[in-house]
Each structure stands twice: as C-alpha cells, then as structure tokens.
C-alpha positions in Angstrom: -0.1 0.2 0.1 1.6 3.5 -1.0 0.0 5.3 2.3 1.2 3.2 5.5 1.1 3.8 9.3 4.2 5.7 9.4 4.2 7.6 6.8 1.0 9.2 8.1 2.8 9.9 11.0 5.5 11.1 9.7 2.6 13.9 7.6 1.2 14.4 11.3 4.8 15.1 12.7 5.4 17.6 10.2 2.6 19.3 9.8 0.7 18.9 12.9 1.7 19.4 16.6 2.7 15.9 17.0 2.1 12.3 15.6 -0.9 11.7 17.5 -2.0 14.8 16.5 -4.8 13.3 13.6 -7.6 16.5 14.0 -5.8 19.0 13.3 -6.3 21.1 9.7 -2.7 21.1 8.6 -2.2 17.3 9.2 -5.4 16.6 7.1 -4.5 19.0 4.5 -0.9 17.6 3.6 -2.3 13.9 4.0 -5.0 15.3 1.6 -2.4 16.7 -0.8 -0.4 13.5 -0.9 -2.9 11.7 -1.7 -4.8 13.6 -4.6 -0.9 13.7 -5.9 -1.3 9.9 -5.9 -4.2 9.8 -7.4 -3.5 12.3 -10.1 -0.5 9.9 -11.1 -2.9 7.2 -11.2 -5.4 8.7 -13.5 -2.6 9.6 -15.9 -1.9 6.4 -16.8 -5.9 5.1 -16.3 -7.4 7.6 -17.7 -10.9 5.2 -17.7 -11.2 4.1 -14.0 -14.2 6.3 -13.4 -14.6 5.4 -9.4 -10.9 7.2 -9.2 -11.6 10.0 -10.8 -14.8 10.3 -8.4 -12.7 10.0 -5.3 -10.1 12.5 -6.1 -12.8 14.9 -6.9 -14.0 14.5 -3.6 -10.7 14.7 -2.0 -10.1 18.0 -3.9 -13.6 19.4 -2.0 -13.1 18.3 1.1 -9.0 19.8 1.1 -10.8 23.0 -0.4 -12.9 23.2 2.5 -10.7 22.3 5.4 -8.6 25.5 3.5 -11.4 27.7 3.1 -12.1 26.8 7.3 -8.4 27.9 8.0 -8.9 31.2 6.4 -11.8 31.9 8.5 -9.8 31.4 11.9 -6.7 31.8 11.3 -4.9 33.5 8.1 -1.5 32.8 9.3 -1.9 29.3 9.8 -3.7 28.8 6.2 -0.9 30.9 4.5 1.7 29.0 6.3 0.4 25.7 5.0 0.0 26.7 1.2 3.5 27.7 1.3 4.7 24.8 2.8 3.1 22.8 0.8 2.9 24.5 -2.4 -0.7 24.7 -3.3 -2.3 27.6 -5.2 -6.1 28.5 -5.4 
C-alpha cells in the first residue's frame, strides 16, 4: 500500500502538533495533498478509471473546505500551510 501508518505519522508530525494529532487541519490538508498527488498520477495512466476520478474530486473538495475553514479561523496558519505544500487557489 502506498500510504502506511508510518507515512501518516510523518505527515502529522511535520504539519500537526505531534504524530498523535490527527485532527489538526494542517495535518489533514497535508495528507489529502499526498493522496491527491498519488491519485493524479494513477489517473494519468488509467484514464477510464472513473471510480478513482470521483474519489479524487471528493478529496479535492474536502481539502478546499479545510482550507476555507483555515482562512476563516486563522489566516496565518492558512498562509503557512499553503506555502509549505506549494498549493494555489
């Protein structure tokens, strides 16, 4: 599997408070970004995989909702996570 428990803990440790902090918006956004990149690469070779395409769209929407939440709550946290992950609106 492409996403192991250790890999998840690395994301939460790097972007959350610690590796047990799985609920932080920054950690979830980082995890979603990794999964989106993986699904995008998969869809480049498997163009007719519509189930994966639907999952990708759902993940992008979840990440967007979390980013919108961060802009309302704390703009500095939003700017730092966007800068770290290289996202754009």
